[in-house]
Backbone as ProteinMPNN parsed JSONL, in Angstrom:
{"seq_chain_A": "MSETHARVSVRILEKEYHITCPLDERADLLDSAEFLNAKMREIRDSGKVVGLDRIAVIAALNMTNELLKMRNRDTHLESDVGGRLRILRERVESALEKGQQLEL", "coords_chain_A": {"N_chain_A": [[-2.617, -40.6, -84.055], [-3.06, -37.246, -84.957], [-1.79, -34.924, -87.446], [-1.807, -32.49, -86.266], [-1.329, -32.725, -83.631], [0.907, -33.54, -80.936], [2.852, -36.033, -79.314], [4.093, -35.864, -76.193], [6.755, -36.292, -73.937], [7.232, -35.889, -70.541], [9.133, -35.288, -67.583], [8.611, -35.541, -64.231], [9.581, -35.197, -61.014], [11.29, -37.511, -61.227], [9.568, -39.259, -62.508], [8.082, -40.383, -65.472], [5.84, -38.957, -67.81], [3.487, -39.274, -70.417], [2.062, -37.212, -72.717], [-0.483, -35.968, -74.817], [-0.776, -33.236, -76.933], [-1.844, -30.195, -78.643], [0.17, -29.304, -81.461], [1.088, -26.633, -81.543], [1.136, -25.987, -78.892], [3.089, -27.348, -77.65], [5.65, -26.381, -76.753], [4.819, -24.726, -74.663], [3.704, -26.627, -72.955], [5.979, -28.135, -72.263], [7.451, -26.14, -70.931], [5.683, -25.648, -68.808], [5.707, -28.13, -67.503], [8.359, -28.227, -66.699], [8.435, -26.057, -64.937], [6.565, -26.923, -63.0], [7.864, -29.249, -62.107], [10.133, -28.087, -60.92], [8.933, -26.622, -58.81], [7.772, -28.726, -57.344], [10.044, -30.153, -56.634], [11.278, -28.281, -54.956], [9.475, -28.268, -52.807], [9.582, -30.969, -52.012], [12.319, -31.158, -51.349], [12.439, -29.495, -49.178], [11.728, -31.027, -47.082], [9.511, -30.985, -45.489], [7.157, -32.011, -46.438], [5.876, -35.143, -47.259], [5.562, -37.716, -49.644], [4.366, -38.256, -52.903], [1.777, -37.542, -53.822], [0.934, -35.677, -51.89], [2.899, -33.72, -52.151], [2.345, -32.893, -54.764], [-0.232, -31.796, -54.415], [0.276, -29.669, -52.627], [2.021, -28.148, -54.212], [0.252, -27.498, -56.298], [-1.642, -25.979, -54.87], [-0.021, -23.825, -54.005], [0.764, -22.686, -56.488], [-1.751, -22.038, -57.531], [-2.572, -20.134, -55.679], [-0.67, -18.112, -56.223], [-1.449, -17.513, -58.869], [-4.088, -16.551, -58.483], [-3.548, -14.27, -56.938], [-2.136, -12.751, -58.834], [-4.118, -12.394, -60.772], [-5.933, -10.866, -59.304], [-4.384, -8.601, -58.83], [-4.05, -7.755, -61.488], [-6.693, -7.128, -62.096], [-7.103, -4.921, -60.452], [-5.211, -3.19, -61.6], [-6.277, -2.89, -64.189], [-8.623, -1.596, -63.526], [-7.619, 0.79, -62.428], [-6.289, 1.842, -64.688], [-8.447, 2.103, -66.424], [-9.94, 4.069, -65.051], [-8.15, 6.223, -65.11], [-7.943, 6.63, -67.863], [-10.564, 7.416, -68.419], [-10.724, 9.863, -67.01], [-8.744, 11.298, -68.406], [-9.886, 11.333, -70.981], [-12.174, 12.835, -70.443], [-10.98, 15.282, -69.799], [-9.789, 15.91, -72.238], [-12.056, 16.098, -73.893], [-13.369, 18.226, -72.634], [-11.496, 20.28, -72.999], [-11.519, 20.428, -75.788], [-14.115, 21.28, -76.214], [-13.985, 23.814, -75.148], [-12.173, 24.899, -76.783], [-9.545, 25.102, -76.138], [-6.014, 24.685, -75.637], [-4.735, 21.635, -74.54], [-3.057, 20.89, -71.569], [-0.895, 18.492, -70.586]], "CA_chain_A": [[-2.417, -39.21, -83.68], [-3.133, -36.418, -86.153], [-0.635, -34.059, -87.705], [-1.934, -31.26, -85.479], [-1.044, -33.041, -82.234], [2.214, -34.148, -80.65], [2.966, -36.808, -78.087], [5.213, -35.258, -75.477], [7.167, -36.949, -72.696], [7.762, -34.97, -69.535], [9.596, -35.966, -66.379], [8.322, -34.776, -63.027], [10.085, -35.955, -59.854], [11.812, -38.79, -61.677], [8.523, -40.095, -63.102], [7.816, -39.917, -66.824], [4.442, -38.879, -68.22], [3.303, -39.077, -71.853], [0.895, -36.352, -72.87], [-0.769, -35.518, -76.166], [-1.23, -31.847, -76.946], [-1.713, -29.568, -79.961], [1.56, -29.002, -81.812], [1.459, -25.261, -81.213], [1.205, -25.839, -77.433], [4.144, -28.243, -77.174], [6.653, -25.622, -75.986], [4.183, -24.297, -73.413], [3.589, -27.815, -72.104], [7.313, -28.439, -71.738], [7.767, -25.097, -69.947], [4.827, -25.884, -67.64], [6.202, -29.317, -66.808], [9.635, -27.856, -66.058], [8.079, -25.201, -63.805], [5.947, -27.789, -61.992], [8.915, -30.103, -61.557], [10.952, -27.266, -60.027], [8.143, -26.333, -57.611], [7.616, -29.953, -56.573], [11.365, -30.451, -56.051], [11.442, -27.348, -53.832], [8.654, -28.754, -51.688], [10.161, -32.245, -51.561], [13.632, -30.929, -50.751], [12.283, -28.798, -47.893], [11.59, -32.084, -46.081], [8.313, -30.786, -44.67], [6.035, -32.749, -47.022], [6.301, -36.465, -47.717], [4.599, -38.388, -50.509], [4.188, -37.585, -54.193], [0.456, -36.92, -53.936], [0.9, -34.492, -51.029], [3.772, -32.725, -52.789], [1.6, -32.368, -55.915], [-1.333, -30.946, -53.928], [0.861, -28.435, -52.077], [2.501, -27.375, -55.365], [-0.936, -26.962, -56.978], [-2.198, -24.913, -54.028], [0.884, -22.673, -54.058], [0.682, -22.062, -57.811], [-3.084, -21.447, -57.646], [-2.533, -18.922, -54.867], [0.072, -17.117, -57.001], [-2.288, -17.142, -60.002], [-5.193, -15.72, -58.003], [-2.992, -12.973, -56.55], [-1.83, -12.014, -60.06], [-5.4, -12.0, -61.373], [-6.467, -9.784, -58.48], [-3.556, -7.429, -59.118], [-4.383, -7.325, -62.846], [-8.012, -6.507, -62.041], [-6.909, -3.583, -59.889], [-4.506, -2.379, -62.6], [-7.24, -2.56, -65.238], [-9.535, -0.613, -62.954], [-6.872, 2.051, -62.344], [-6.061, 2.332, -66.048], [-9.747, 2.538, -66.922], [-10.257, 5.334, -64.403], [-7.254, 7.27, -65.622], [-8.344, 6.916, -69.244], [-11.824, 8.16, -68.362], [-10.386, 11.231, -66.605], [-8.027, 11.924, -69.521], [-10.868, 11.559, -72.04], [-13.011, 13.963, -70.021], [-10.167, 16.497, -69.92], [-9.645, 16.199, -73.67], [-13.358, 16.558, -74.386], [-13.606, 19.542, -72.055], [-10.606, 21.223, -73.673], [-11.999, 20.593, -77.151], [-15.332, 22.09, -76.152], [-13.594, 25.196, -74.852], [-11.244, 25.359, -77.806], [-8.289, 25.398, -75.476], [-4.949, 23.691, -75.766], [-4.679, 20.797, -73.353], [-1.741, 20.745, -70.974], [-0.832, 17.2, -69.909]], "C_chain_A": [[-2.399, -38.377, -84.967], [-1.884, -35.561, -86.286], [-0.677, -32.785, -86.878], [-1.619, -31.479, -84.013], [0.324, -33.706, -82.104], [2.115, -34.949, -79.364], [4.244, -36.346, -77.405], [5.487, -36.063, -74.214], [7.744, -35.892, -71.767], [8.146, -35.781, -68.309], [9.381, -35.037, -65.196], [8.655, -35.659, -61.831], [10.428, -37.399, -60.225], [10.749, -39.748, -62.219], [8.166, -39.503, -64.46], [6.326, -40.005, -67.14], [4.398, -38.607, -69.716], [1.979, -38.348, -72.045], [0.748, -35.981, -74.343], [-1.313, -34.1, -76.086], [-1.151, -31.304, -78.366], [-0.262, -29.18, -80.214], [1.976, -27.605, -81.369], [1.51, -24.999, -79.708], [2.319, -26.686, -76.818], [5.155, -27.511, -76.29], [6.072, -25.166, -74.652], [4.044, -25.46, -72.439], [4.931, -28.159, -71.472], [7.737, -27.42, -70.68], [6.967, -25.305, -68.663], [5.331, -27.062, -66.821], [7.505, -29.007, -66.073], [9.371, -26.995, -64.82], [7.498, -26.036, -62.67], [6.991, -28.674, -61.329], [9.774, -29.325, -60.563], [10.211, -26.975, -58.721], [8.027, -27.575, -56.726], [8.936, -30.368, -55.928], [11.631, -29.573, -54.833], [10.72, -27.874, -52.594], [9.235, -30.049, -51.123], [11.464, -32.024, -50.811], [13.556, -30.172, -49.425], [12.149, -29.809, -46.756], [10.344, -31.974, -45.228], [7.115, -31.591, -45.167], [6.562, -34.06, -47.594], [5.185, -37.064, -48.574], [4.319, -37.57, -51.757], [2.838, -36.884, -54.292], [0.362, -35.66, -53.088], [1.756, -33.371, -51.609], [3.033, -32.082, -53.957], [0.484, -31.431, -55.47], [-0.792, -29.629, -53.39], [1.367, -27.552, -53.214], [1.32, -26.734, -56.098], [-1.554, -25.817, -56.18], [-1.334, -23.65, -54.083], [0.77, -21.937, -55.395], [-0.686, -21.422, -58.031], [-3.159, -20.154, -56.856], [-1.809, -17.796, -55.613], [-0.768, -16.61, -58.171], [-3.418, -16.208, -59.568], [-4.719, -14.338, -57.565], [-2.697, -12.122, -57.785], [-3.111, -11.556, -60.753], [-5.997, -10.816, -60.615], [-5.705, -8.489, -58.747], [-3.873, -6.873, -60.502], [-5.74, -6.624, -62.884], [-7.905, -5.093, -61.497], [-6.209, -2.665, -60.888], [-5.455, -1.954, -63.711], [-8.205, -1.486, -64.761], [-8.869, 0.756, -62.888], [-6.674, 2.662, -63.73], [-7.367, 2.849, -66.635], [-10.155, 3.878, -66.342], [-9.419, 6.488, -64.926], [-7.611, 7.641, -67.054], [-9.626, 7.734, -69.288], [-11.561, 9.625, -68.012], [-9.696, 11.968, -67.745], [-8.984, 12.242, -70.664], [-11.75, 12.761, -71.698], [-12.258, 15.282, -70.146], [-10.017, 16.902, -71.379], [-10.952, 16.748, -74.222], [-13.667, 17.961, -73.884], [-12.76, 20.594, -72.76], [-11.068, 21.468, -75.099], [-13.253, 21.462, -77.192], [-14.989, 23.558, -75.94], [-12.655, 25.752, -75.89], [-9.882, 25.71, -77.249], [-7.248, 24.319, -75.796], [-4.832, 22.953, -74.439], [-3.242, 20.694, -72.861], [-1.718, 19.461, -70.169], [0.209, 17.232, -68.88]], "O_chain_A": [[-1.782, -38.775, -85.955], [-1.05, -35.481, -85.384], [0.322, -32.07, -86.798], [-1.637, -30.531, -83.227], [0.821, -34.341, -83.034], [1.384, -34.584, -78.443], [5.334, -36.429, -77.972], [4.562, -36.466, -73.51], [8.617, -35.111, -72.145], [7.56, -36.827, -68.032], [9.887, -33.916, -65.155], [8.081, -36.735, -61.659], [9.935, -38.357, -59.629], [11.02, -40.94, -62.37], [7.973, -38.295, -64.596], [5.648, -40.973, -66.796], [5.179, -37.804, -70.228], [0.925, -38.802, -71.598], [1.735, -35.713, -75.027], [-2.194, -33.801, -75.279], [-0.468, -31.884, -79.21], [0.45, -28.778, -79.294], [3.088, -27.413, -80.877], [1.888, -23.905, -79.287], [2.467, -26.728, -75.597], [5.475, -27.977, -75.196], [6.753, -25.214, -73.627], [4.243, -25.295, -71.236], [5.003, -28.443, -70.277], [8.313, -27.787, -69.655], [7.5, -25.159, -67.563], [5.376, -27.0, -65.592], [7.721, -29.476, -64.955], [10.007, -27.18, -63.782], [7.889, -25.877, -61.513], [6.99, -28.825, -60.107], [10.107, -29.835, -59.493], [10.798, -27.071, -57.643], [8.167, -27.489, -55.506], [8.949, -30.876, -54.807], [12.137, -30.04, -53.814], [11.273, -27.917, -51.495], [9.362, -30.205, -49.909], [11.693, -32.626, -49.762], [14.501, -30.204, -48.637], [12.423, -29.486, -45.6], [10.139, -32.791, -44.331], [6.168, -31.828, -44.417], [7.559, -34.085, -48.315], [4.004, -36.927, -48.253], [4.071, -36.366, -51.692], [2.757, -35.76, -54.788], [-0.229, -34.671, -53.521], [1.372, -32.202, -51.557], [3.084, -30.864, -54.127], [0.275, -30.383, -56.082], [-1.355, -28.573, -53.676], [1.166, -26.337, -53.188], [1.382, -25.564, -56.475], [-1.946, -24.801, -56.753], [-1.854, -22.54, -54.193], [0.69, -20.709, -55.427], [-0.773, -20.365, -58.656], [-3.751, -19.178, -57.319], [-2.281, -16.659, -55.632], [-0.798, -15.408, -58.436], [-3.671, -15.191, -60.215], [-5.409, -13.344, -57.794], [-2.968, -10.921, -57.795], [-3.171, -10.438, -61.266], [-6.505, -9.875, -61.224], [-6.301, -7.419, -58.873], [-3.957, -5.658, -60.677], [-5.92, -5.647, -63.611], [-8.537, -4.172, -62.015], [-6.568, -1.494, -61.012], [-5.446, -0.798, -64.132], [-8.557, -0.576, -65.512], [-9.476, 1.765, -63.247], [-6.871, 3.862, -63.917], [-7.396, 3.904, -67.269], [-10.664, 4.736, -67.063], [-9.922, 7.588, -65.154], [-7.589, 8.816, -67.422], [-9.757, 8.644, -70.106], [-12.114, 10.524, -68.645], [-10.017, 13.122, -68.026], [-8.897, 13.318, -71.255], [-12.035, 13.598, -72.555], [-12.835, 16.29, -70.555], [-10.104, 18.082, -71.72], [-10.956, 17.75, -74.937], [-14.173, 18.792, -74.637], [-13.251, 21.676, -73.082], [-11.016, 22.602, -75.575], [-13.425, 22.278, -78.098], [-15.64, 24.44, -76.5], [-12.364, 26.949, -75.889], [-9.154, 26.52, -77.823], [-7.583, 23.196, -76.174], [-4.829, 23.557, -73.366], [-2.324, 20.442, -73.642], [-2.437, 19.339, -69.177], [0.426, 16.236, -68.19]]}, "name": "protein", "num_of_chains": 1, "seq": "MSETHARVSVRILEKEYHITCPLDERADLLDSAEFLNAKMREIRDSGKVVGLDRIAVIAALNMTNELLKMRNRDTHLESDVGGRLRILRERVESALEKGQQLEL"}
């Protein structure tokens, strides 16, 4: 293993996994594993899903759904911000052309 990589042990639903990752991503990996473990415990403890593989798939689907919703929301926010900036730029340019003071 090189000096730029770390071997990390994570525990998810009482099972230990050894993962190699870049040193600067170690904390993110540990946070991700803790988050995944919490989500999988939630699903397991609900009693509605049985089996580690099924729990993992449901957790992955739930987290992917959350990610896609956030991406969609971010896309809409970027679009709104872009539109507002365009309008503001046009107002500034118009005011500069007229030599007027802009009132925001």
